[in-house]
N, C-alpha and C positions, 0 to 999 in steps of 0.2 A: 130166179133170184131178183128181188126187187131192190132198186137203187134208191138211196136217199138223196134228195136234191135239196140243197140249201141255197136260198136266194142271196145273192151278193148284196152288200151294202154300198157298192159302187167303188170300193177301194180294195183291190186284191190283197194288199199288204195288211189291211185291217182284218180281212177275212182269214188271213193266215195267223192271226193272233198278235200282231204287233200292236203296241200301245198307240192310241189315236194320233198323238203328235209325231211319233216316229213313222207311222204309216203314211201320214200326209207328206212328210219330207221325202220318203222313198218314192211316193207316187209322182211328186214333182220332178225328182231326179230322173225317174224312169221315163217320164214324158219327154224331158229334154234330150235324154240319150236316144230315144226312139227317133226323134226329129233329126238328130245328127246322123244316125244310121241311114235314114231315108234320104237325106240330102246327099250323102256320099254315094249311095247306091244309084240314085236318080241321075247323078252327074257322070256315072260310070267311072269314078275315080278308083285307081289302084291305091292300095294302102300307102305306098311310098309317096304318091302324088298328094293324097289327102294329108299325110304327115307334113309335107312341105307347106301346104296351104294353111294348116292349123298350127304350124310352128311347134310341132311335137315330134317325137320319134315314131318310127313305123311300129315298134312293139306297143306303143301307147294307142295307136289307131287300132291295132289288133285287139287290144283289151276293150276298146270302145265297141268294135264290131261284134265281139263275143258277148257283149252285154254285161261286162264286169262293173256293175253299178257301184259296188263298194269302193272302187278306185277313183271315182270322180265326184267332186263337190258341185253344188249348184253353180257357184261362180265359174268354175272351170268349164262346165258345159255351156254356160251362157257365153263365155269368152270364145269358145270354139264355134258356136253358132254365128257369133258376130263376125268372126274371120271368114265365114262362108257367105257373109252378106245377109244373114237372116236375123231379123230383129225379134226380140222376145218382149212380149207385152204381158204384164201381170194383171189379172182381174181378181178383185176381191169380192167374196160373197159371204153371207152369214151361214152358219151351220144350219142344217135342216131341223135338227132337234134343239129345243130351247134348254138352256142351262137352268138347273134348279137352284134355288137359293134357300138355304136352311134357316 
């Protein structure tokens, strides 16, 4: 049986069929969420300890650690990172493909 392999365009959400703008928003949120997960894990924090540092409830940390991306806004994720002493820097770049003008 031969498998069909499709090259990613660099954004898994776009690959899954989300519109470009939504896919980019989801990618940014997922990147922030992953950084939070890594920070909590690397510090060896229990969920209750993380909740206290983040000023949220333990169930909220549980949602975070389970990757419930739909429950967190970009602002919330950046605020949580800041509470852990992690600065977020935004870098802008132009899209790889050029926009067509009709």
